[in-house]
N, C-alpha and C positions, 0 to 999 in steps of 0.2 A: 819608761813608764812601768809602774809597779802593778802587780796583779797577784791575787791569791792563787795557790796551786796545791792540789791535794789528790791523792789516789781516789778513784771513783769505782771502777769495776774491771773484772777479768772477762775476757771474751774467748769462749771455746767455739770454734767453727766446726761445722759438720756438713756432710753432703745432704743429710736429712735431719730434721729436728728429732725424730725418734732415735736415730743412731747416736746423735750427740747427747741426748738426755740419758740414754742407757749407759754410755761411757762414763759420764760424770757420776751418775747414781751408783754405779758399780764400784768406783774408786772411793768415793766419799761416804757411801752409805746414807746418802741424803735423798729426800723426796723433793724434786724441783716444783716450784710454784708455776701456775700459768703465767704467761707473758702476754704477748699480743702480736699484732701485725704492723709492719711499717710500710704503708701503702707507697710512699714516695720511693722506697728502696727495693720493694718487692721481696722483703724478708719477713721472717717471724722468729719468735724467741721463747725461751723458758728461763726462769730466774731462780736464784738461790741467795738468800740473805747471808752476808758475811759480817753481820753486826751493824752498829750505827755508822752510816755514811759509806758503806761498801757492800758490793754484791757481786755475784757471778752471773754471767749471761751465756746461755747456749744459743747460737744463732745459725740459721741456714737460709738458703733461698726458699721462698714460699712457692711451691709448685702451682698453687692456685692463683697466684698474683700475676698481673701483667708485667712483662719485662720492661724496666725503665729505660728511657732513652740514654741515660748516663750510666757509668760504671757503678756497681753497688759498692757500699762501704765494706771494709775489712777484706778487700780483695776476693770476695766470695765468687766472683765470676771466674776466677782462675783456681778455685780451691779443688783439691782432689785428695784422695787417700783417706786414712782413718781420722776420726775426730781428734782434735788436739787444741791445746792452748795456743792461740795464734796471735792475739792482740791484748792490749790493756788500754784503759782510758783514764784520763785525769780531768778533773773539773777545775774551773777557774771562775772568778767573778768578773773577768773582762777578757772575753775570747779574742777580741780584736788585738788587744795588747799582747796576749800570749802568743798569737800567731805572728806578730811583728818580731817577737823574740825567738820564734821557732825556726828550725831549718827550712829552706825552700822545699816545697812539695808537701807541706803538712796539711794542706787543704784549704778550702773556702767554706765559710759558715753557711750551713743549710738549716733553715728553721724547720722544726719538727713538732708534732703534737700527736699524742695518743691518749685518749681519755682525759684524766686529770693532769697528765704529764705534759709539760711544755719545755723545750730546750733548743739550743743550737749546737750542732756538732760540725767540726771542720772535717770535710770529706775530700780526700785527694782526688784530683781529676782522673787519674788512671787507676784508682782503687787501692794502690799500695802506698803505705806511709814510708817516710825516709828511713834509711838504715835497715832496709829489708823488713820493714814492719816492727823493728825494735823500738822505734819512736812511738810514744803513746798517742792515741787519738785524743783530741782536745775538745771539751764541751763546756757549755755554760747552761746551768739549769735556770729556768724562769718561773717554774711552778713552785709553790710552797711545799707541795708534796713531792717526794722523790722515791724511787723504787725501794730503798731499804725500809722506808716507813710503811710501805704497803705490803711487805712480805713477812711471813711467819719467821720468827727468830728460832731456829732449831739448834743454836749453839755452835755454829760453824764460824771460824774466824781465819782471816788471812794472817799467817805468822810472818811470812816474808815472800817477796817475789824477786827472783834472780833473773835478770835480763842479760843474756849472753849475746855478744856480737864480736866479730873480728876487729872492728874499729870502735870498741867501747869508749875509748878515750875521745875519739872524734865526736861521738854522740854527746858525751858530757860537755865537751867544749862548744858544740853547736847549740846546745840547749841547757845552759847552766841551771835552769829552774829544777831540773831533775835532782840536784843536790839537796833540795828542800825535802825530799822523800827519804833521806838517809835514815836508816834504822828499820825501814819497812821494805824499800826497794833498793837493790844493788845492781848497778850496771857493770858488767864484768867482761873481760876478754874471753873469747871462746872461738872454736874453729868455724862455727856457723851461728846464724841467728837462732836463738832458742829461748823460750820462756819456761821457767820452772817455778811453780807456786807451792809453797809449803802451807798446808791448811790444817788448822787444829779442828778436830771433830770430837763429838762425845765419846768416840771410841779410840782416840789417839790421833797422832799426826799422820797425814796422808800427803802424798806428792801428786800434783796434777801438772802434766806437761803436754 
């Protein structure tokens, strides 16, 4: 079954939202926009436009939210250490078909809504995506409006995303749709799972990892 597939956003995880925002703003020289709360997941975020169809999200556990009965997305229940680029997400026009083509453990669709935004995201049962979170989170937008259309464009753009993993070839074999992102995303062999984003800013290129 065919489905569209495109890069959607970067995910920077942090122990607290303030810590994550400070980290990103210091590296990029950006001012992040307000995000919101995800009641179902017990998390909250701040956002940065990366141009048409792409954005960056800083996310953390919301200390004021009730703890959900299930594991939170992006493995936040197990997160520790300094803020860092932990995950990435891709959008599709057919989440069910994309999941059929994805490696086992890529998650089950969870319907979500926040303000004018409505979407489904595949959330893994145990919080962590395949290949040590090198596999992108998969989502399908249902609302006409999406985050990049709601954010101020400050001139930041994702130039490239390098996804490192010891079994990079295995990930590409398990989910060939990743090859559709050639030119923007490279899945490469490395000693450990690591994401490195090169971002063009008004003051030159910056590395976010």
